[in-house]
C-alpha positions as CSV (number, residue, x, y, z in Angstrom):
1,M,-69.0,-111.0,-33.8
2,G,-69.4,-114.4,-35.6
3,T,-67.3,-116.9,-37.4
4,L,-67.3,-118.9,-40.5
5,K,-65.9,-122.2,-41.5
6,L,-64.9,-122.1,-45.2
7,R,-63.5,-124.6,-47.8
8,I,-61.6,-122.7,-50.4
9,V,-60.8,-123.7,-53.9
10,P,-58.1,-121.4,-55.2
11,N,-57.1,-120.7,-58.9
12,A,-60.7,-120.7,-60.1
13,K,-62.0,-118.9,-63.2
14,R,-63.9,-116.5,-61.0
15,D,-64.8,-116.0,-57.4
16,E,-67.9,-117.4,-56.3
17,V,-69.9,-119.2,-53.5
18,V,-70.3,-122.9,-54.6
19,G,-72.5,-124.2,-51.7
20,E,-72.0,-126.2,-48.6
21,Y,-69.3,-128.6,-47.9
22,A,-69.8,-130.5,-44.6
23,D,-70.4,-127.9,-42.1
24,A,-68.5,-125.2,-44.1
25,V,-69.2,-122.8,-46.9
26,K,-67.4,-123.7,-50.0
27,L,-65.8,-120.7,-52.0
28,K,-63.9,-120.6,-55.3
29,V,-61.5,-117.8,-55.6
30,A,-59.4,-116.8,-58.7
31,A,-56.4,-115.9,-56.9
32,P,-53.4,-118.2,-56.7
33,V,-52.0,-119.6,-53.7
34,V,-48.9,-117.4,-53.5
35,E,-47.7,-115.1,-50.9
36,G,-51.2,-115.0,-49.2
37,K,-53.0,-113.8,-52.3
38,A,-55.8,-116.4,-52.2
39,N,-56.3,-115.5,-48.3
40,A,-56.6,-111.9,-49.2
41,A,-59.0,-112.6,-51.9
42,V,-61.3,-114.7,-49.7
43,L,-61.4,-111.9,-47.0
44,E,-62.2,-109.3,-49.5
45,F,-64.8,-111.5,-51.3
46,I,-66.7,-112.3,-48.0
47,A,-66.7,-108.5,-47.2
48,E,-68.0,-107.5,-50.4
49,K,-70.8,-110.4,-50.3
50,L,-71.8,-109.5,-46.7
51,G,-71.7,-105.8,-47.5
52,I,-69.3,-104.9,-44.7
53,H,-65.9,-103.2,-44.5
54,P,-62.9,-105.4,-45.5
55,R,-61.4,-104.8,-42.0
56,A,-64.4,-106.3,-40.5
57,V,-63.3,-109.7,-41.8
58,S,-60.1,-111.5,-40.4
59,L,-58.5,-114.9,-40.7
60,I,-58.5,-116.8,-37.5
61,A,-57.3,-120.2,-38.6
62,G,-56.2,-122.1,-41.7
63,E,-53.5,-119.7,-43.2
64,K,-52.0,-122.5,-45.2
65,S,-55.0,-124.8,-45.6
66,R,-58.1,-125.1,-47.9
67,D,-60.1,-125.2,-44.6
68,K,-60.3,-121.8,-42.9
69,I,-62.1,-120.0,-40.1
70,V,-62.8,-116.3,-40.6
71,A,-64.1,-113.9,-38.1
72,V,-66.8,-111.5,-39.1
73,E,-67.5,-108.3,-37.0
74,S,-71.0,-106.9,-36.9
75,V,-72.7,-110.0,-38.4
76,D,-73.3,-113.1,-36.4
77,S,-72.3,-116.6,-37.8
78,D,-75.9,-117.8,-38.8
79,E,-76.6,-114.6,-40.6
80,A,-73.4,-114.5,-42.3
81,R,-73.7,-117.9,-43.5
82,R,-77.3,-117.5,-44.6
83,R,-76.3,-114.3,-46.7
84,L,-73.3,-116.3,-48.4
85,L,-75.5,-119.3,-49.3
86,A,-78.3,-117.1,-50.6
87,Q,-76.5,-115.4,-53.3
């Protein structure tokens, strides 16, 4: 299991990987910051990009922050980061 540091920009026009932000991967998500919708969108987007089941991605820290840490099962941290940034 690996972990990813993320920097999230909610309310974007579309879901996309923007690039690197310090030691994190910067993502834009279209979902608003209401009732956890942006968090759910982030987890679903990461699962889709990594080609894994959505239940294999979980939020560890940053529930109410733009800076988040997520756990990814079956993919190590370096591989997950490489796959996200390659797209």
